[in-house]
N, C-alpha and C positions, 0 to 999 in steps of 0.2 A: 067108493066104488062097490063096496059090499051091498049097500042099500040099492045102488043102481042095478046091480045084477039081480037083486031081489025084486025088482019091478018098480022102484020109485023113479018116476020120470023126471021129477024136479032134481033129484040127486044126480041122475044121469046127465042132465043138461049142465049142472054145475061142474061135474067131473070133466065133461068134454070142453067146457070153457077154460077150466084151469089147465088142462092138458094142452089145449090149443095155444094159450098165451105162453106157456113154458116152451113149447116146441118152436114157436115163432122166434123167441129169444135165442134158443139154442141153435137154430138154423140160420140166424141172421148173418153170420160170417161164413157160412158154408155154401150158401146158395145165392144166386142173383135174386133181387127183389121180385122180379116178374114171375119166378118159378116157386117162390116160397109158399104161397097159399096153396098151390096145387099139391105140393109135396105134403104139406100139413094135412090136407084133405085125404090124401092117400093113406097117411099114417092113421088118421082118425077112423077111416074105413077099416083098416086092418085091426085096429084096437077093437072096434065094434064086432068084427067077425071072430076075433080071438078072445073076447071077454070071458067066455066060459073057461078059459085056461088060467085066468087070474086067481091067485090064492089070496084071500082077504087078510091072512095073517102076515103077509109080506108087504114091503113098501111098493107103492104103485109106480112111481116114476122110473125106477130101474127096469121094471117090466115094460113100460111104455117106451123107454129109450132103446131097449133091445129090439123092439118092433121097428122103431124109427131108424135104427142103424140099417136094417135090411131094406126098408123102403128107400133110404138115401142111397144105398148101394145100387138099387134098381134104377134110380134116377140117373146116377153117374154113368152106369153101364149104358143106359138108353141114350143119353146126351153126348157123352164123351167117347163111348165105344165106337160111334160112327166115324170118328176121326181116324181110326185104324183102317177103315175102308178106303179112305182118301190118301193114304200114304203112298209115296212114290218110291220105287226102287231106284237106287243110285245108278244102276246100270242104264236105266231109261233116260237118265239125265246126262250121260257122257257126251252126247252131241251138243248139248247146251253149254256145259262147262268148258271154259277156254283151255285149260290144261289139267293134267293130273297133278294136283297139288301135293300129293304124297310121294310122287315118283322120285324126285331129286331133292334130297334134303340139303345138299350142298349149296343150293341157290339162296338159302337164307343167310343174310349177312350176320345175324345174331349167332347162328350155329357156327359159322366159320370163325367168328370172333371169339366165342366162348370155349369151344372144344379144346383148343390148344392150352387153355389155362387149367384144365383138369389134369389130375395125375394120369400117367401113361396107361395104367391098367384100366382105369375107368373109361378112358377114351376108347381103348380096344373093345371093352365090353359093350359100351353104348353103340359103337360102330357096328359090331357084329349083330347086336340085337335089333337095331333100328334101321340101319342102312342096308345090311345084308339079310335082314329078316330071319335070323337064326333063333332057335329056341334056347331057353336057359340051359337045357341039357346039352345041346350042341355046343354052346359057348363054353360050358364047363369042360367038355371033352377037348375042344380045340386049345384051350388055355391051360389044360391040366390042372383044373381047380375043381372043388366040390360045388355042387349045385347051390348049397347054402352060401358059400363064399361069393359066387357069382351074383346071387340075389342081393346080398349085403352090399357088395361093391356097386352094383347097378343103382341101388337105392341111394347110396351116398353120392353117386354121380348125379342122379336126378336132383338131389337136394342142393348140391353145389351149383349145378346148372341153373336151377330156379333162382338161387340167391344171386348169382352173377347176372342173370337176366333182369332181375329187379333193379340192380345197380345201374 
């Protein structure tokens, strides 16, 4: 690269070929095949524009890969950032959805079957937090417990619930 910066066109061609093949290999799992060549070209163009910033005493590929990381981010932002524009607010879907699936947790057979198998305190905490939508602080006040104790009991309740659900 030092020779290429100094004006050796043959050296510059060799550098670009070597960079190109390494970039294609590095991007093979990160990009669809149809976009790989375009992104490599963008990276090579950026390398060309930034070649004056390369320090010949340092390794070339880390410098190239730093540039590649930014071009890859640009690609993802361009191609996948558009998906954010197409997102739909759940409130816009309420006429399409048959029922509010989170409104009545008692309708689930699994919940009705598993809840009574949990210790009484865990049942109370899960009921207050998830059916009655109380915060951890509110549950702690209602049950005369510390916030930490409520969190620990809730975690143990979730763990036991998951275990029984898998059974």
